[in-house]
Backbone atoms as SQL, in Angstrom:
CREATE TABLE atoms (id INTEGER PRIMARY KEY, chain TEXT, resi INTEGER, resn TEXT, atom TEXT, x REAL, y REAL, z REAL);
INSERT INTO atoms VALUES
  (1, 'A', 1, 'UNK', 'N', 93.926, 236.790, 151.275),
  (2, 'A', 1, 'UNK', 'CA', 94.214, 235.395, 151.226),
  (3, 'A', 1, 'UNK', 'C', 93.967, 234.888, 149.780),
  (4, 'A', 2, 'UNK', 'N', 94.941, 234.198, 149.276),
  (5, 'A', 2, 'UNK', 'CA', 94.785, 233.660, 147.901),
  (6, 'A', 2, 'UNK', 'C', 93.797, 232.496, 147.828),
  (7, 'A', 3, 'UNK', 'N', 93.257, 232.303, 146.766),
  (8, 'A', 3, 'UNK', 'CA', 92.263, 231.213, 146.576),
  (9, 'A', 3, 'UNK', 'C', 92.974, 229.849, 146.619),
  (10, 'A', 4, 'UNK', 'N', 94.245, 229.834, 146.152),
  (11, 'A', 4, 'UNK', 'CA', 94.996, 228.564, 146.155),
  (12, 'A', 4, 'UNK', 'C', 95.231, 228.089, 147.594),
  (13, 'A', 5, 'UNK', 'N', 95.554, 228.994, 148.476),
  (14, 'A', 5, 'UNK', 'CA', 95.912, 228.602, 149.835),
  (15, 'A', 5, 'UNK', 'C', 94.687, 228.222, 150.621),
  (16, 'A', 6, 'UNK', 'N', 93.550, 228.746, 150.319),
  (17, 'A', 6, 'UNK', 'CA', 92.340, 228.459, 151.063),
  (18, 'A', 6, 'UNK', 'C', 91.879, 226.977, 150.924),
  (19, 'A', 7, 'UNK', 'N', 92.081, 226.407, 149.730),
  (20, 'A', 7, 'UNK', 'CA', 91.574, 225.051, 149.501),
  (21, 'A', 7, 'UNK', 'C', 92.555, 223.961, 149.883),
  (22, 'A', 8, 'UNK', 'N', 93.719, 224.289, 150.341),
  (23, 'A', 8, 'UNK', 'CA', 94.680, 223.256, 150.779),
  (24, 'A', 8, 'UNK', 'C', 94.270, 222.725, 152.138),
  (25, 'A', 9, 'UNK', 'N', 94.358, 221.458, 152.258),
  (26, 'A', 9, 'UNK', 'CA', 94.040, 220.852, 153.532),
  (27, 'A', 9, 'UNK', 'C', 95.199, 219.953, 153.949),
  (28, 'A', 10, 'UNK', 'N', 95.105, 219.444, 155.129),
  (29, 'A', 10, 'UNK', 'CA', 96.184, 218.610, 155.657),
  (30, 'A', 10, 'UNK', 'C', 96.265, 217.308, 154.925),
  (31, 'A', 11, 'UNK', 'N', 95.109, 216.744, 154.586),
  (32, 'A', 11, 'UNK', 'CA', 95.056, 215.495, 153.841),
  (33, 'A', 11, 'UNK', 'C', 94.575, 215.809, 152.393),
  (34, 'A', 12, 'UNK', 'N', 95.300, 215.368, 151.435),
  (35, 'A', 12, 'UNK', 'CA', 94.957, 215.640, 150.043),
  (36, 'A', 12, 'UNK', 'C', 94.479, 214.372, 149.367),
  (37, 'A', 13, 'UNK', 'N', 93.487, 214.513, 148.512),
  (38, 'A', 13, 'UNK', 'CA', 92.953, 213.436, 147.758),
  (39, 'A', 13, 'UNK', 'C', 91.776, 212.746, 148.508),
  (40, 'A', 14, 'UNK', 'N', 90.812, 212.352, 147.802),
  (41, 'A', 14, 'UNK', 'CA', 89.620, 211.756, 148.435),
  (42, 'A', 14, 'UNK', 'C', 89.937, 210.353, 148.950),
  (43, 'A', 15, 'UNK', 'N', 90.836, 209.650, 148.351),
  (44, 'A', 15, 'UNK', 'CA', 91.150, 208.299, 148.819),
  (45, 'A', 15, 'UNK', 'C', 91.841, 208.393, 150.158),
  (46, 'A', 16, 'UNK', 'N', 92.802, 209.283, 150.302),
  (47, 'A', 16, 'UNK', 'CA', 93.482, 209.464, 151.578),
  (48, 'A', 16, 'UNK', 'C', 92.531, 209.929, 152.664),
  (49, 'A', 17, 'UNK', 'N', 91.589, 210.782, 152.329),
  (50, 'A', 17, 'UNK', 'CA', 90.570, 211.234, 153.285),
  (51, 'A', 17, 'UNK', 'C', 89.716, 210.066, 153.715),
  (52, 'A', 18, 'UNK', 'N', 89.301, 209.214, 152.768),
  (53, 'A', 18, 'UNK', 'CA', 88.470, 208.116, 153.062),
  (54, 'A', 18, 'UNK', 'C', 89.180, 207.092, 154.008),
  (55, 'A', 19, 'UNK', 'N', 90.401, 206.828, 153.699),
  (56, 'A', 19, 'UNK', 'CA', 91.178, 205.888, 154.552),
  (57, 'A', 19, 'UNK', 'C', 91.335, 206.501, 155.938),
  (58, 'A', 20, 'UNK', 'N', 91.665, 207.763, 156.035),
  (59, 'A', 20, 'UNK', 'CA', 91.815, 208.413, 157.308),
  (60, 'A', 20, 'UNK', 'C', 90.528, 208.327, 158.097),
  (61, 'A', 21, 'UNK', 'N', 89.431, 208.666, 157.474),
  (62, 'A', 21, 'UNK', 'CA', 88.141, 208.594, 158.130),
  (63, 'A', 21, 'UNK', 'C', 87.739, 207.182, 158.641),
  (64, 'A', 22, 'UNK', 'N', 88.097, 206.192, 157.811),
  (65, 'A', 22, 'UNK', 'CA', 87.820, 204.803, 158.237),
  (66, 'A', 22, 'UNK', 'C', 88.659, 204.398, 159.404),
  (67, 'A', 23, 'UNK', 'N', 89.901, 204.839, 159.405),
  (68, 'A', 23, 'UNK', 'CA', 90.798, 204.522, 160.595),
  (69, 'A', 23, 'UNK', 'C', 90.247, 205.193, 161.850),
  (70, 'A', 24, 'UNK', 'N', 89.878, 206.478, 161.739),
  (71, 'A', 24, 'UNK', 'CA', 89.378, 207.202, 162.861),
  (72, 'A', 24, 'UNK', 'C', 88.057, 206.546, 163.362),
  (73, 'A', 25, 'UNK', 'N', 87.218, 206.168, 162.412),
  (74, 'A', 25, 'UNK', 'CA', 85.982, 205.501, 162.778),
  (75, 'A', 25, 'UNK', 'C', 86.195, 204.162, 163.499),
  (76, 'A', 26, 'UNK', 'N', 87.129, 203.374, 162.953),
  (77, 'A', 26, 'UNK', 'CA', 87.451, 202.137, 163.610),
  (78, 'A', 26, 'UNK', 'C', 87.969, 202.317, 165.034),
  (79, 'A', 27, 'UNK', 'N', 88.870, 203.257, 165.218),
  (80, 'A', 27, 'UNK', 'CA', 89.389, 203.437, 166.578),
  (81, 'A', 27, 'UNK', 'C', 88.317, 203.953, 167.498),
  (82, 'A', 28, 'UNK', 'N', 87.412, 204.752, 167.029),
  (83, 'A', 28, 'UNK', 'CA', 86.322, 205.248, 167.861),
  (84, 'A', 28, 'UNK', 'C', 85.412, 204.089, 168.204),
  (85, 'A', 29, 'UNK', 'N', 85.114, 203.204, 167.246),
  (86, 'A', 29, 'UNK', 'CA', 84.265, 202.019, 167.563),
  (87, 'A', 29, 'UNK', 'C', 84.957, 201.054, 168.522),
  (88, 'A', 30, 'UNK', 'N', 86.259, 200.887, 168.323),
  (89, 'A', 30, 'UNK', 'CA', 86.991, 200.018, 169.281),
  (90, 'A', 30, 'UNK', 'C', 87.010, 200.596, 170.670),
  (91, 'A', 31, 'UNK', 'N', 87.143, 201.913, 170.789),
  (92, 'A', 31, 'UNK', 'CA', 87.093, 202.537, 172.070),
  (93, 'A', 31, 'UNK', 'C', 85.785, 202.380, 172.766),
  (94, 'A', 32, 'UNK', 'N', 84.706, 202.535, 171.961),
  (95, 'A', 32, 'UNK', 'CA', 83.394, 202.340, 172.500),
  (96, 'A', 32, 'UNK', 'C', 83.127, 200.933, 173.002),
  (97, 'A', 33, 'UNK', 'N', 83.554, 199.972, 172.247),
  (98, 'A', 33, 'UNK', 'CA', 83.407, 198.547, 172.637),
  (99, 'A', 33, 'UNK', 'C', 84.189, 198.310, 173.927),
  (100, 'A', 34, 'UNK', 'N', 85.413, 198.861, 173.999),
  (101, 'A', 34, 'UNK', 'CA', 86.245, 198.629, 175.182),
  (102, 'A', 34, 'UNK', 'C', 85.597, 199.274, 176.435),
  (103, 'A', 35, 'UNK', 'N', 85.053, 200.478, 176.262),
  (104, 'A', 35, 'UNK', 'CA', 84.424, 201.187, 177.363),
  (105, 'A', 35, 'UNK', 'C', 83.153, 200.541, 177.809),
  (106, 'A', 36, 'UNK', 'N', 82.353, 199.973, 176.894),
  (107, 'A', 36, 'UNK', 'CA', 81.051, 199.451, 177.230),
  (108, 'A', 36, 'UNK', 'C', 81.104, 197.950, 177.539),
  (109, 'A', 37, 'UNK', 'N', 82.256, 197.302, 177.404),
  (110, 'A', 37, 'UNK', 'CA', 82.372, 195.856, 177.726),
  (111, 'A', 37, 'UNK', 'C', 82.103, 195.667, 179.229),
  (112, 'A', 38, 'UNK', 'N', 81.385, 194.565, 179.554),
  (113, 'A', 38, 'UNK', 'CA', 81.163, 194.299, 180.952),
  (114, 'A', 38, 'UNK', 'C', 82.437, 193.893, 181.728),
  (115, 'A', 39, 'UNK', 'N', 82.457, 194.305, 182.965),
  (116, 'A', 39, 'UNK', 'CA', 83.638, 194.048, 183.801),
  (117, 'A', 39, 'UNK', 'C', 83.463, 192.619, 184.303),
  (118, 'A', 40, 'UNK', 'N', 84.523, 191.739, 184.203),
  (119, 'A', 40, 'UNK', 'CA', 84.398, 190.397, 184.664),
  (120, 'A', 40, 'UNK', 'C', 84.188, 190.335, 186.193),
  (121, 'A', 41, 'UNK', 'N', 83.360, 189.432, 186.660),
  (122, 'A', 41, 'UNK', 'CA', 83.116, 189.283, 188.051),
  (123, 'A', 41, 'UNK', 'C', 84.212, 188.507, 188.653),
  (124, 'A', 42, 'UNK', 'N', 84.710, 188.920, 189.791),
  (125, 'A', 42, 'UNK', 'CA', 85.844, 188.274, 190.480),
  (126, 'A', 42, 'UNK', 'C', 85.198, 187.325, 191.521),
  (127, 'A', 43, 'UNK', 'N', 85.139, 186.059, 191.178),
  (128, 'A', 43, 'UNK', 'CA', 84.483, 185.077, 192.037),
  (129, 'A', 43, 'UNK', 'C', 85.537, 184.316, 192.829),
  (130, 'A', 44, 'UNK', 'N', 85.639, 184.646, 194.115),
  (131, 'A', 44, 'UNK', 'CA', 86.497, 183.904, 194.996),
  (132, 'A', 44, 'UNK', 'C', 88.004, 184.193, 194.732),
  (133, 'A', 45, 'UNK', 'N', 88.818, 183.521, 195.482),
  (134, 'A', 45, 'UNK', 'CA', 90.216, 183.639, 195.273),
  (135, 'A', 45, 'UNK', 'C', 90.786, 182.555, 194.390),
  (136, 'A', 46, 'UNK', 'N', 91.182, 182.933, 193.228),
  (137, 'A', 46, 'UNK', 'CA', 91.755, 181.967, 192.309),
  (138, 'A', 46, 'UNK', 'C', 93.234, 182.063, 192.336),
  (139, 'A', 47, 'UNK', 'N', 93.832, 180.936, 192.177),
  (140, 'A', 47, 'UNK', 'CA', 95.303, 180.971, 192.140),
  (141, 'A', 47, 'UNK', 'C', 95.704, 181.412, 190.716),
  (142, 'A', 48, 'UNK', 'N', 96.944, 181.838, 190.488),
  (143, 'A', 48, 'UNK', 'CA', 97.384, 182.351, 189.246),
  (144, 'A', 48, 'UNK', 'C', 97.370, 181.248, 188.184),
  (145, 'A', 49, 'UNK', 'N', 97.659, 179.998, 188.585),
  (146, 'A', 49, 'UNK', 'CA', 97.695, 178.900, 187.623),
  (147, 'A', 49, 'UNK', 'C', 96.280, 178.610, 187.088),
  (148, 'A', 50, 'UNK', 'N', 95.293, 178.538, 187.957),
  (149, 'A', 50, 'UNK', 'CA', 93.953, 178.211, 187.502),
  (150, 'A', 50, 'UNK', 'C', 93.436, 179.331, 186.564),
  (151, 'A', 51, 'UNK', 'N', 93.612, 180.565, 186.938),
  (152, 'A', 51, 'UNK', 'CA', 93.119, 181.625, 186.097),
  (153, 'A', 51, 'UNK', 'C', 93.851, 181.654, 184.752),
  (154, 'A', 52, 'UNK', 'N', 95.141, 181.340, 184.770),
  (155, 'A', 52, 'UNK', 'CA', 95.915, 181.326, 183.556),
  (156, 'A', 52, 'UNK', 'C', 95.404, 180.190, 182.626),
  (157, 'A', 53, 'UNK', 'N', 95.140, 178.998, 183.210),
  (158, 'A', 53, 'UNK', 'CA', 94.624, 177.879, 182.417),
  (159, 'A', 53, 'UNK', 'C', 93.262, 178.220, 181.885),
  (160, 'A', 54, 'UNK', 'N', 92.428, 178.861, 182.670),
  (161, 'A', 54, 'UNK', 'CA', 91.093, 179.240, 182.233),
  (162, 'A', 54, 'UNK', 'C', 91.194, 180.228, 181.122),
  (163, 'A', 55, 'UNK', 'N', 92.082, 181.269, 181.270),
  (164, 'A', 55, 'UNK', 'CA', 92.160, 182.288, 180.180),
  (165, 'A', 55, 'UNK', 'C', 92.777, 181.680, 178.984),
  (166, 'A', 56, 'UNK', 'N', 93.691, 180.678, 179.050),
  (167, 'A', 56, 'UNK', 'CA', 94.286, 180.069, 177.934),
  (168, 'A', 56, 'UNK', 'C', 93.242, 179.311, 177.163),
  (169, 'A', 57, 'UNK', 'N', 92.320, 178.632, 177.905),
  (170, 'A', 57, 'UNK', 'CA', 91.256, 177.909, 177.292),
  (171, 'A', 57, 'UNK', 'C', 90.286, 178.838, 176.554),
  (172, 'A', 58, 'UNK', 'N', 89.972, 179.949, 177.189),
  (173, 'A', 58, 'UNK', 'CA', 89.119, 180.946, 176.572),
  (174, 'A', 58, 'UNK', 'C', 89.817, 181.520, 175.346),
  (175, 'A', 59, 'UNK', 'N', 91.098, 181.729, 175.437),
  (176, 'A', 59, 'UNK', 'CA', 91.874, 182.278, 174.305),
  (177, 'A', 59, 'UNK', 'C', 91.866, 181.317, 173.096),
  (178, 'A', 60, 'UNK', 'N', 91.955, 180.021, 173.383),
  (179, 'A', 60, 'UNK', 'CA', 91.901, 179.063, 172.266),
  (180, 'A', 60, 'UNK', 'C', 90.546, 178.987, 171.644),
  (181, 'A', 61, 'UNK', 'N', 89.496, 179.123, 172.470),
  (182, 'A', 61, 'UNK', 'CA', 88.123, 179.103, 171.914),
  (183, 'A', 61, 'UNK', 'C', 87.949, 180.354, 171.067),
  (184, 'A', 62, 'UNK', 'N', 88.413, 181.486, 171.546),
  (185, 'A', 62, 'UNK', 'CA', 88.282, 182.708, 170.765),
  (186, 'A', 62, 'UNK', 'C', 89.073, 182.632, 169.452),
  (187, 'A', 63, 'UNK', 'N', 90.267, 182.117, 169.498),
  (188, 'A', 63, 'UNK', 'CA', 91.099, 181.966, 168.312),
  (189, 'A', 63, 'UNK', 'C', 90.430, 181.069, 167.299),
  (190, 'A', 64, 'UNK', 'N', 89.803, 180.007, 167.736),
  (191, 'A', 64, 'UNK', 'CA', 89.122, 179.095, 166.845),
  (192, 'A', 64, 'UNK', 'C', 87.931, 179.748, 166.248),
  (193, 'A', 65, 'UNK', 'N', 87.127, 180.418, 167.028),
  (194, 'A', 65, 'UNK', 'CA', 85.912, 181.167, 166.531),
  (195, 'A', 65, 'UNK', 'C', 86.348, 182.261, 165.575),
  (196, 'A', 66, 'UNK', 'N', 87.405, 183.001, 165.887),
  (197, 'A', 66, 'UNK', 'CA', 87.855, 184.078, 165.050),
  (198, 'A', 66, 'UNK', 'C', 88.345, 183.518, 163.738),
  (199, 'A', 67, 'UNK', 'N', 89.064, 182.445, 163.780),
  (200, 'A', 67, 'UNK', 'CA', 89.590, 181.795, 162.554),
  (201, 'A', 67, 'UNK', 'C', 88.454, 181.340, 161.615),
  (202, 'A', 68, 'UNK', 'N', 87.434, 180.722, 162.238),
  (203, 'A', 68, 'UNK', 'CA', 86.274, 180.288, 161.417),
  (204, 'A', 68, 'UNK', 'C', 85.538, 181.466, 160.798),
  (205, 'A', 69, 'UNK', 'N', 85.392, 182.541, 161.593),
  (206, 'A', 69, 'UNK', 'CA', 84.708, 183.718, 161.055),
  (207, 'A', 69, 'UNK', 'C', 85.519, 184.360, 159.973),
  (208, 'A', 70, 'UNK', 'N', 86.822, 184.375, 160.066),
  (209, 'A', 70, 'UNK', 'CA', 87.684, 184.985, 159.052),
  (210, 'A', 70, 'UNK', 'C', 87.607, 184.167, 157.795),
  (211, 'A', 71, 'UNK', 'N', 87.575, 182.843, 157.901),
  (212, 'A', 71, 'UNK', 'CA', 87.476, 181.998, 156.694),
  (213, 'A', 71, 'UNK', 'C', 86.117, 182.203, 156.030),
  (214, 'A', 72, 'UNK', 'N', 85.031, 182.394, 156.826),
  (215, 'A', 72, 'UNK', 'CA', 83.724, 182.665, 156.237),
  (216, 'A', 72, 'UNK', 'C', 83.761, 183.984, 155.483),
  (217, 'A', 73, 'UNK', 'N', 84.397, 184.971, 156.072),
  (218, 'A', 73, 'UNK', 'CA', 84.490, 186.304, 155.455),
  (219, 'A', 73, 'UNK', 'C', 85.277, 186.215, 154.125),
  (220, 'A', 74, 'UNK', 'N', 86.344, 185.495, 154.123),
  (221, 'A', 74, 'UNK', 'CA', 87.170, 185.301, 152.935),
  (222, 'A', 74, 'UNK', 'C', 86.389, 184.638, 151.853),
  (223, 'A', 75, 'UNK', 'N', 85.687, 183.554, 152.175),
  (224, 'A', 75, 'UNK', 'CA', 84.888, 182.830, 151.212),
  (225, 'A', 75, 'UNK', 'C', 83.756, 183.711, 150.645),
  (226, 'A', 76, 'UNK', 'N', 83.139, 184.455, 151.549),
  (227, 'A', 76, 'UNK', 'CA', 82.064, 185.398, 151.079),
  (228, 'A', 76, 'UNK', 'C', 82.631, 186.438, 150.138),
  (229, 'A', 77, 'UNK', 'N', 83.785, 187.001, 150.458),
  (230, 'A', 77, 'UNK', 'CA', 84.353, 188.010, 149.633),
  (231, 'A', 77, 'UNK', 'C', 84.769, 187.473, 148.276),
  (232, 'A', 78, 'UNK', 'N', 85.281, 186.237, 148.192),
  (233, 'A', 78, 'UNK', 'CA', 85.639, 185.595, 146.943),
  (234, 'A', 78, 'UNK', 'C', 84.362, 185.418, 146.102),
  (235, 'A', 79, 'UNK', 'N', 83.296, 184.901, 146.702),
  (236, 'A', 79, 'UNK', 'CA', 82.097, 184.675, 145.929),
  (237, 'A', 79, 'UNK', 'C', 81.512, 186.016, 145.439),
  (238, 'A', 80, 'UNK', 'N', 81.558, 187.023, 146.285),
  (239, 'A', 80, 'UNK', 'CA', 81.030, 188.359, 145.893),
  (240, 'A', 80, 'UNK', 'C', 81.851, 188.930, 144.766),
  (241, 'A', 81, 'UNK', 'N', 83.201, 188.716, 144.772),
  (242, 'A', 81, 'UNK', 'CA', 84.049, 189.186, 143.708),
  (243, 'A', 81, 'UNK', 'C', 83.739, 188.476, 142.422),
  (244, 'A', 82, 'UNK', 'N', 83.510, 187.183, 142.498),
  (245, 'A', 82, 'UNK', 'CA', 83.179, 186.427, 141.245),
  (246, 'A', 82, 'UNK', 'C', 81.826, 186.875, 140.695),
  (247, 'A', 83, 'UNK', 'N', 80.806, 187.071, 141.576),
  (248, 'A', 83, 'UNK', 'CA', 79.526, 187.529, 141.071),
  (249, 'A', 83, 'UNK', 'C', 79.666, 188.900, 140.451),
  (250, 'A', 84, 'UNK', 'N', 80.447, 189.728, 141.095),
  (251, 'A', 84, 'UNK', 'CA', 80.628, 191.126, 140.497),
  (252, 'A', 84, 'UNK', 'C', 81.351, 191.079, 139.156),
  (253, 'A', 85, 'UNK', 'N', 82.340, 190.201, 139.048),
  (254, 'A', 85, 'UNK', 'CA', 83.061, 190.058, 137.770),
  (255, 'A', 85, 'UNK', 'C', 82.139, 189.555, 136.713),
  (256, 'A', 86, 'UNK', 'N', 81.285, 188.597, 137.024),
  (257, 'A', 86, 'UNK', 'CA', 80.354, 188.060, 136.024),
  (258, 'A', 86, 'UNK', 'C', 79.373, 189.143, 135.607),
  (259, 'A', 87, 'UNK', 'N', 78.884, 189.914, 136.536),
  (260, 'A', 87, 'UNK', 'CA', 77.945, 191.014, 136.228),
  (261, 'A', 87, 'UNK', 'C', 78.600, 192.029, 135.323),
  (262, 'A', 88, 'UNK', 'N', 79.862, 192.380, 135.603),
  (263, 'A', 88, 'UNK', 'CA', 80.565, 193.341, 134.771),
  (264, 'A', 88, 'UNK', 'C', 80.795, 192.805, 133.388),
  (265, 'A', 89, 'UNK', 'N', 81.146, 191.527, 133.273),
  (266, 'A', 89, 'UNK', 'CA', 81.323, 190.871, 131.968),
  (267, 'A', 89, 'UNK', 'C', 80.025, 190.909, 131.155),
  (268, 'A', 90, 'UNK', 'N', 78.919, 190.553, 131.808),
  (269, 'A', 90, 'UNK', 'CA', 77.619, 190.582, 131.140),
  (270, 'A', 90, 'UNK', 'C', 77.277, 191.967, 130.643),
  (271, 'A', 91, 'UNK', 'N', 77.481, 192.986, 131.496),
  (272, 'A', 91, 'UNK', 'CA', 77.129, 194.337, 131.089),
  (273, 'A', 91, 'UNK', 'C', 78.076, 194.765, 129.920),
  (274, 'A', 92, 'UNK', 'N', 79.323, 194.377, 129.974),
  (275, 'A', 92, 'UNK', 'CA', 80.270, 194.742, 128.898),
  (276, 'A', 92, 'UNK', 'C', 79.846, 194.123, 127.612),
  (277, 'A', 93, 'UNK', 'N', 79.491, 192.858, 127.660),
  (278, 'A', 93, 'UNK', 'CA', 79.039, 192.146, 126.428),
  (279, 'A', 93, 'UNK', 'C', 77.745, 192.724, 125.873),
  (280, 'A', 94, 'UNK', 'N', 76.811, 193.096, 126.725),
  (281, 'A', 94, 'UNK', 'CA', 75.589, 193.740, 126.241),
  (282, 'A', 94, 'UNK', 'C', 75.871, 195.071, 125.572),
  (283, 'A', 95, 'UNK', 'N', 76.722, 195.895, 126.162),
  (284, 'A', 95, 'UNK', 'CA', 77.007, 197.166, 125.580),
  (285, 'A', 95, 'UNK', 'C', 77.819, 196.989, 124.270),
  (286, 'A', 96, 'UNK', 'N', 78.677, 195.987, 124.211),
  (287, 'A', 96, 'UNK', 'CA', 79.474, 195.707, 123.037),
  (288, 'A', 96, 'UNK', 'C', 78.530, 195.271, 121.917),
  (289, 'A', 97, 'UNK', 'N', 77.544, 194.448, 122.258),
  (290, 'A', 97, 'UNK', 'CA', 76.544, 194.038, 121.226),
  (291, 'A', 97, 'UNK', 'C', 75.694, 195.170, 120.729),
  (292, 'A', 98, 'UNK', 'N', 75.374, 196.102, 121.617),
  (293, 'A', 98, 'UNK', 'CA', 74.582, 197.300, 121.214),
  (294, 'A', 98, 'UNK', 'C', 75.414, 198.161, 120.228),
  (295, 'A', 99, 'UNK', 'N', 76.698, 198.299, 120.506),
  (296, 'A', 99, 'UNK', 'CA', 77.511, 199.140, 119.651),
  (297, 'A', 99, 'UNK', 'C', 77.706, 198.514, 118.274),
  (298, 'A', 100, 'UNK', 'N', 77.833, 197.203, 118.191),
  (299, 'A', 100, 'UNK', 'CA', 77.982, 196.488, 116.932),
  (300, 'A', 100, 'UNK', 'C', 76.736, 196.562, 116.074),
  (301, 'A', 101, 'UNK', 'N', 75.592, 196.535, 116.739),
  (302, 'A', 101, 'UNK', 'CA', 74.363, 196.513, 115.906),
  (303, 'A', 101, 'UNK', 'C', 73.818, 197.851, 115.610);
């Protein structure tokens, strides 16, 4: 067996491998959450309209909470990016000053 053929893998490049592993990890986590989620209790005989209205209300609450959480995440990522940019600029300026002196 040649040495060239031994090192070839299905996924090439570390970036592609990282993305693939993150996708597999996410699907595994989602499957675990789905399997471990509690089963809703069936209380009495509900008509289709009542349960639909109830689920629509829960859906709206979920959408609102998800939207708020997503906006918090976006704001946090923006502030983290700005802090990181400032840190990089400071480090760059320090090294530039060291080189000049």
